[in-house]
C-alpha positions in Angstrom: 0.0 0.0 0.0 1.2 3.5 -0.7 -0.2 6.7 0.6 0.5 10.3 -0.7 -0.5 13.2 1.6 -0.1 16.3 -0.6 -0.2 19.6 1.2 -1.0 22.9 -0.3 2.6 23.5 -1.3 4.4 20.2 -0.9 4.0 16.4 -0.3 4.3 15.3 3.3 6.2 12.1 4.2 3.9 9.2 5.2 4.9 6.1 7.1 2.8 3.1 6.1 2.6 0.0 8.2 0.4 -3.1 8.5 -0.9 -5.8 6.2 -4.0 -6.9 4.3 -5.3 -9.1 7.1 -5.0 -6.6 9.9 -5.4 -3.4 8.0 -3.0 -0.6 7.2 -2.0 2.6 9.1 -0.7 5.7 7.5 1.0 8.1 9.8 1.9 11.6 8.9 2.6 15.0 10.5 1.0 18.0 8.7 3.4 20.9 8.4 1.0 23.6 7.1 -2.6 24.7 7.4 -5.0 24.2 4.5 -6.5 21.7 2.2 -4.5 18.5 1.7 -5.1 15.7 -0.9 -4.8 12.1 0.3 -4.3 9.3 -2.3 -4.2 5.7 -1.2 -3.1 2.9 -3.7 -2.9 -0.8 -3.3 -0.9 -2.7 -5.9 -0.8 0.4 -8.0 -4.6 0.8 -8.0 -6.4 3.7 -6.3 -8.4 2.5 -3.3 -12.1 3.3 -3.5 -12.9 6.8 -2.2 -9.5 8.2 -2.9 -8.3 10.7 -3.5 -10.1 12.5 -0.7 -9.4 15.8 0.9 -8.5 16.7 4.5 -8.5 20.3 5.8 -5.8 20.9 8.4 -6.9 23.8 10.7 -4.5 26.0 12.6 -4.9 24.3 16.0 -4.1 20.8 14.5 -0.5 21.9 13.9 -0.1 22.1 17.7 -0.3 18.2 17.9 2.9 16.2 17.7 1.4 13.6 15.4 -1.8 13.1 13.4 -2.7 9.5 12.5 -5.1 8.1 9.9 -6.1 4.5 9.8 -7.1 2.6 6.7 -8.6 -0.8 7.4 -9.8 -3.8 5.4 -8.1 -2.9 2.1 
């Protein structure tokens, strides 16, 4: 599985872990406020529902880490 978390001005590194049986987790730390695009692919094919959009408000940058979990892919 691959995950791209594209910020308003640059891509953000994403750490992907897990497996098909237990689900995947994509971990990232947003570095700027604004609308981000999230694209998830499995074996080179976009996962249903992606890309989707996530808005990072100002107060979310105060957290050390933001996690998203993608299960049952």
